[in-house]
C-alpha positions, 0 to 999 in steps of 0.5 A: 064575298059575303062575310059570315058574322053569324057568332055575333049576335048582340051588340057590344055597346048596347047589348040589343041583337039589331046588328045588321051587316053594313057592307062585305066586311062589318056590322052595325047596330041599328039601336045605338049606331055602333060599327065593327069591322071585321079585319082580316087576321094575320097568320104566319106559317113555316115552310121547313125543308130538310133534304128535299122533304117538307114538314107538315103537321096534322091538326089536333083541333077544329077547324080541319082536325086530322088534316095536314097543315104547315106549322104555324099560327096568328100573329098577336097585337103588336107583334112582329110576323118573324117573332109570331112564327118563332113563338107559334113553332116553339109552342107547336113543336118545341122548336127553336127557330132563329128569325133572322134564318127565315126567307120570305116564302110568299103569301096568300089568303085564306078562310078560317071558321072558328066558333060560328065566325069566318075569319078572312086571313092573310097569310104569310110564309116563310121558308127555312132549310135545315141540314137535318131533321130536328128533333120535335116534341108536339104539343098545342095544336099539333097532333103529329109532325110528319115529312114528305117529298113534294111529290108524296104529298097526300093532296086530299089531306090538306086542311086548307085551300092555302096550304094546297096552293102554297104546296102547288107553288112549291112543286112548280118551283122544284121543277 
C-alpha cells in the first residue's frame, strides 16, 4: 500500500522541496537527510444502542460530508482511549458518557483523507447500551443524529469502509 503524502511539499528542517518517498510510511529530504515517519493515527468510536437501535451521525464536514458515521474522533496526545471518546461524544452530541460504562467493541483500520494527506488510522470501537434514548445536541462535526435498527441502516450512505465493516460484524453478531 502506497502512502500518499502529497500535502507534504517542503522539508520541515531545511525548507527545501527535496522530499522523497522512503518506503511505504516515510519521506526523507535529499538535501539535509531529515526523515519523517507518517505513523498511524488512532480514532475512537461509540457504538451506542438503545432498544435495538444504533446511533449514527451525519457528518457535517469533509471528508464524507453528509454521510453516516459513528460518533467519535481522533485521540489526542497523552489521552486514554476512553477519555478521548468521552471528550469527542461530549463535543459532538452534548452527551456525557461514563468511561467506566464502556465495553470494548473491536477495532479495525481505515484511510482518512484530509487536506491532501491520507492518514492511516487504527480505529477502536467501544459499545454502550442505554435504557432510553438520551437527549442529543448536535455540534462540532455532526449535522444530525439518527437511530436505526441494524437491518435498516442505509449501507450506501455510510461514510467509510470501516463503518460498513463494523455494521456488518454487528449484524452477524445479532443473528
